C-alpha positions as a printed NumPy array, in Angstrom:
array([[ -2.082, -12.166,   6.912],
       [ -3.624, -15.221,   5.014],
       [ -2.466, -18.437,   3.428],
       [ -3.04 , -16.581,   0.257],
       [ -1.734, -13.684,   1.422],
       [  1.661, -15.153,   2.749],
       [  1.694, -16.764,  -0.436],
       [  1.634, -14.236,  -2.373],
       [  4.541, -12.466,  -0.027],
       [  6.449, -15.434,  -0.615],
       [  6.439, -14.957,  -4.301],
       [  6.601, -11.052,  -4.683],
       [  9.922, -11.11 ,  -2.241],
       [ 11.592, -14.263,  -5.243],
       [ 10.237, -11.659,  -7.771],
       [ 12.595,  -8.801,  -5.856],
       [ 15.744, -11.008,  -6.472],
       [ 14.983, -11.548, -10.181],
       [ 17.373,  -9.581, -12.704],
       [ 15.68 ,  -8.062, -15.936],
       [ 16.806, -11.269, -18.375],
       [ 16.765,  -9.256, -21.815],
       [ 20.433,  -7.144, -22.339],
       [ 20.87 ,  -3.54 , -22.137],
       [ 17.23 ,  -2.028, -20.53 ],
       [ 17.502,   0.548, -17.51 ],
       [ 17.528,  -0.041, -14.547],
       [ 14.529,   0.893, -13.356],
       [ 11.618,  -0.928, -11.898],
       [  8.556,  -2.176, -13.995],
       [  6.874,  -0.296, -16.832],
       [  9.356,   2.49 , -15.919],
       [ 12.007,   0.02 , -17.747],
       [ 10.406,   0.667, -20.561],
       [  9.465,   4.176, -20.423],
       [ 12.967,   4.683, -20.216],
       [ 14.169,   3.381, -22.723],
       [ 13.286,   5.897, -25.067],
       [ 10.635,   9.13 , -24.886],
       [  9.428,   7.495, -28.123],
       [  7.959,   4.711, -25.905],
       [  6.855,   6.819, -22.777],
       [  5.191,   9.056, -24.2  ],
       [  2.33 ,   6.933, -25.751],
       [  2.447,   4.237, -22.653],
       [  1.868,   7.629, -20.288],
       [ -1.149,   9.094, -22.514],
       [ -2.932,   5.523, -22.889],
       [ -2.848,   5.159, -19.433],
       [ -3.68 ,   9.004, -18.859],
       [ -6.756,   8.504, -21.049],
       [ -8.305,   4.887, -20.062],
       [ -7.5  ,   5.013, -16.292],
       [ -8.054,   9.033, -15.679],
       [ -9.048,  11.639, -18.703],
       [-12.922,  11.554, -18.98 ],
       [-14.344,   8.772, -21.091],
       [-17.808,   9.416, -23.36 ],
       [-20.684,   8.148, -21.952],
       [-19.107,   6.447, -18.942],
       [-19.596,   7.073, -15.074],
       [-16.773,   4.924, -13.73 ],
       [-14.675,   6.208, -11.091],
       [-10.597,   6.665, -11.543],
       [-10.557,   4.835,  -8.549],
       [-13.211,   2.006, -10.003],
       [-10.65 ,   1.831, -13.151],
       [ -7.651,   1.351, -10.816],
       [ -9.472,  -1.722,  -9.656],
       [ -9.847,  -2.961, -12.709],
       [ -6.545,  -2.541, -13.933],
       [ -5.631,  -4.378, -10.161],
       [ -7.433,  -7.068, -10.878],
       [ -6.242,  -7.682, -14.492],
       [ -2.632,  -7.386, -13.007],
       [ -3.386,  -9.556, -10.335],
       [ -4.7  , -12.451, -12.692],
       [ -2.03 , -12.153, -15.138],
       [  0.072, -12.55 , -11.59 ],
       [  1.724,  -9.26 , -12.818],
       [  2.766,  -8.59 ,  -9.067],
       [  5.051,  -4.705, -10.09 ],
       [  1.163,  -3.616, -12.277],
       [ -0.719,  -5.731,  -9.192],
       [  1.016,  -3.6  ,  -6.345],
       [  1.364,  -0.181,  -8.543],
       [ -2.845,  -0.023,  -9.562],
       [ -3.452,  -1.168,  -5.79 ],
       [ -1.598,   1.713,  -4.29 ],
       [ -3.084,   4.127,  -7.276],
       [ -6.682,   2.343,  -6.177],
       [ -6.073,   3.18 ,  -2.86 ],
       [ -5.515,   6.664,  -2.71 ],
       [ -7.877,   7.981,  -4.746],
       [-10.727,   5.609,  -2.435],
       [ -8.981,   7.602,   0.565],
       [ -9.86 ,  11.131,  -1.035],
       [-13.264,   9.832,  -1.803],
       [-13.561,   9.661,   1.958],
       [-13.123,   5.659,   2.078],
       [-11.274,   5.628,   5.541],
       [ -8.053,   3.732,   5.907],
       [ -9.045,  -0.074,   7.204],
       [-12.167,  -0.239,   4.426],
       [-10.282,   0.813,   1.353],
       [ -6.81 ,  -1.417,   1.788],
       [ -9.367,  -4.323,   2.474],
       [-11.567,  -3.816,  -0.838],
       [ -8.079,  -3.241,  -2.482],
       [ -6.9  ,  -6.683,  -0.913],
       [ -9.758,  -8.578,  -2.225],
       [ -9.601,  -7.341,  -5.679],
       [ -5.834,  -8.188,  -5.685],
       [ -6.829, -11.696,  -3.585],
       [ -9.619, -12.335,  -6.438],
       [-12.257, -11.883,  -3.77 ],
       [-14.713,  -9.124,  -5.355],
       [-17.402,  -9.234,  -1.929],
       [-17.073,  -5.852,  -0.451],
       [-17.412,  -4.067,  -4.035],
       [-21.131,  -3.022,  -5.287],
       [-22.765,  -5.443,  -7.91 ],
       [-22.462,  -3.163, -11.086],
       [-18.266,  -2.841, -10.511],
       [-18.087,  -6.721,  -9.969],
       [-19.729,  -7.12 , -12.754],
       [-17.197,  -4.903, -15.363],
       [-14.488,  -6.525, -13.205],
       [-15.691, -10.057, -14.251],
       [-16.003,  -8.673, -17.885],
       [-12.092,  -7.128, -17.762],
       [-10.793, -11.138, -16.405],
       [-12.321, -12.89 , -18.786],
       [-11.142, -10.879, -21.512],
       [ -7.709, -10.804, -19.806],
       [ -8.228, -14.594, -20.118],
       [ -9.669, -14.845, -23.938],
       [-11.801, -11.657, -25.564],
       [-13.682, -14.53 , -27.463],
       [-14.635, -15.466, -23.731],
       [-16.759, -12.856, -23.486],
       [-20.708, -13.08 , -24.178],
       [-23.742, -11.387, -24.544],
       [-25.278, -13.166, -21.163],
       [-21.7  , -11.524, -19.277],
       [-22.498,  -7.933, -21.011],
       [-26.199,  -7.895, -20.148],
       [-25.68 ,  -8.674, -16.47 ],
       [-23.285,  -5.833, -16.082],
       [-26.224,  -3.287, -18.064],
       [-28.373,  -5.101, -15.208],
       [-25.929,  -3.966, -12.346],
       [-26.085,  -0.569, -13.853],
       [-23.507,  -0.043, -16.382],
       [-24.016,   1.638, -19.021],
       [-22.559,   0.341, -22.581],
       [-19.609,   3.351, -22.516],
       [-18.59 ,   0.955, -18.64 ],
       [-18.559,  -1.695, -20.332],
       [-16.052,  -0.728, -23.782],
       [-13.436,   1.217, -20.913],
       [-13.674,  -1.933, -19.025],
       [-12.832,  -3.887, -22.074],
       [-10.194,  -0.996, -23.407],
       [ -8.581,  -1.353, -19.649],
       [ -8.653,  -4.936, -18.935],
       [ -6.568,  -4.983, -23.078],
       [ -4.38 ,  -2.711, -22.034],
       [ -3.005,  -3.641, -18.805],
       [ -2.425,  -6.964, -20.727],
       [ -0.094,  -5.273, -22.827],
       [  1.759,  -4.009, -19.814],
       [  1.877,  -7.044, -17.715],
       [  3.471,  -8.623, -20.641],
       [  6.121,  -5.662, -21.44 ],
       [  7.064,  -5.763, -17.346],
       [  6.701,  -9.447, -17.049],
       [  8.212, -10.577, -20.162],
       [ 11.697,  -8.263, -19.284],
       [ 11.162,  -9.468, -15.773],
       [ 11.414,  -6.049, -15.215],
       [ 12.503,  -5.435, -11.537],
       [  9.706,  -5.34 ,  -8.762],
       [ 10.237,  -3.995,  -5.218],
       [  9.233,  -6.513,  -2.224],
       [  7.302,  -4.338,  -0.351],
       [  3.746,  -3.291,  -1.851],
       [  4.235,  -0.017,   0.291],
       [  6.864,   1.094,  -2.501],
       [  4.548,   2.855,  -4.077],
       [  2.749,   5.181,  -1.762],
       [  4.936,   8.078,  -2.951],
       [  3.792,   7.753,  -6.446],
       [  0.3  ,   6.904,  -5.478],
       [ -0.087,  10.242,  -3.934],
       [  1.154,  12.39 ,  -7.221],
       [ -0.747,   9.754,  -9.558],
       [ -4.048,  10.418,  -7.66 ],
       [ -3.362,  14.163,  -7.786],
       [ -1.555,  14.705, -11.77 ],
       [ -2.92 ,  11.563, -13.317],
       [ -0.402,   9.569, -15.147],
       [  1.137,  12.082, -18.552],
       [  2.206,  15.451, -15.768],
       [  5.571,  16.309, -15.387],
       [  5.298,  16.809, -11.727],
       [  5.062,  13.027, -11.74 ],
       [  8.769,  12.134, -10.515],
       [  8.299,   9.119,  -7.628],
       [  9.892,   6.451,  -8.495],
       [  9.1  ,   3.133,  -6.353],
       [ 11.384,   2.752,  -3.77 ],
       [ 12.996,  -0.697,  -2.621],
       [ 16.786,  -2.159,  -2.396],
       [ 16.247,  -3.963,  -5.928],
       [ 15.117,  -0.545,  -7.406],
       [ 18.843,   1.462,  -7.391],
       [ 18.113,   4.445,  -9.701],
       [ 15.804,   7.136,  -7.952],
       [ 14.816,   9.933, -10.86 ],
       [ 12.087,  10.63 , -12.997],
       [ 11.845,   8.76 , -15.602],
       [ 10.09 ,  11.732, -17.621],
       [ 13.781,  13.463, -17.932],
       [ 13.119,  11.529, -21.55 ],
       [  9.546,  13.424, -22.209]])
């Protein structure tokens, strides 16, 4: 583990000791906190994730692992450890299902979490760069960034979807960290949920796994509110 990863793990461990700063929240980790407040929140949040990360998007060539890597990169840029680790685990599971070896898959995911994109295809790199610019400020996105993505093989729909994912994950990240929602100290806590998401997407009633950690006490499905 490199120096940057050691620093990341120290911060992750610290965050696992935090408790929510907003009173009256359900005692669940991450975005599940918001979803457990009300089914009226859970349904659109799950459906939005499905639309952006799972369902076909007209004209887009982005694969499910690529979409998850974009979500991971934006969450890492926002220092939202829960969303970063969650979607990194989902990307890893999906990459392995596509035949990428475990070591290679985890190496790619770790690069994205660390802000290094050297192992990715040029098209994916250019799209993640667009996502990170949008994460900082949509107004900073310029025509030259779009042109670079197009030159690398990205379609107009790929750029559109990238901007949508980046924008949505800024919202998800702000919800999680604004609440100080519980964050597992171990990234492997998302393994079971990653396999379910890889199989079913986000809005399927078979998604029952909750990230496991000492700080994440309840072990039940948020879909009980659906």
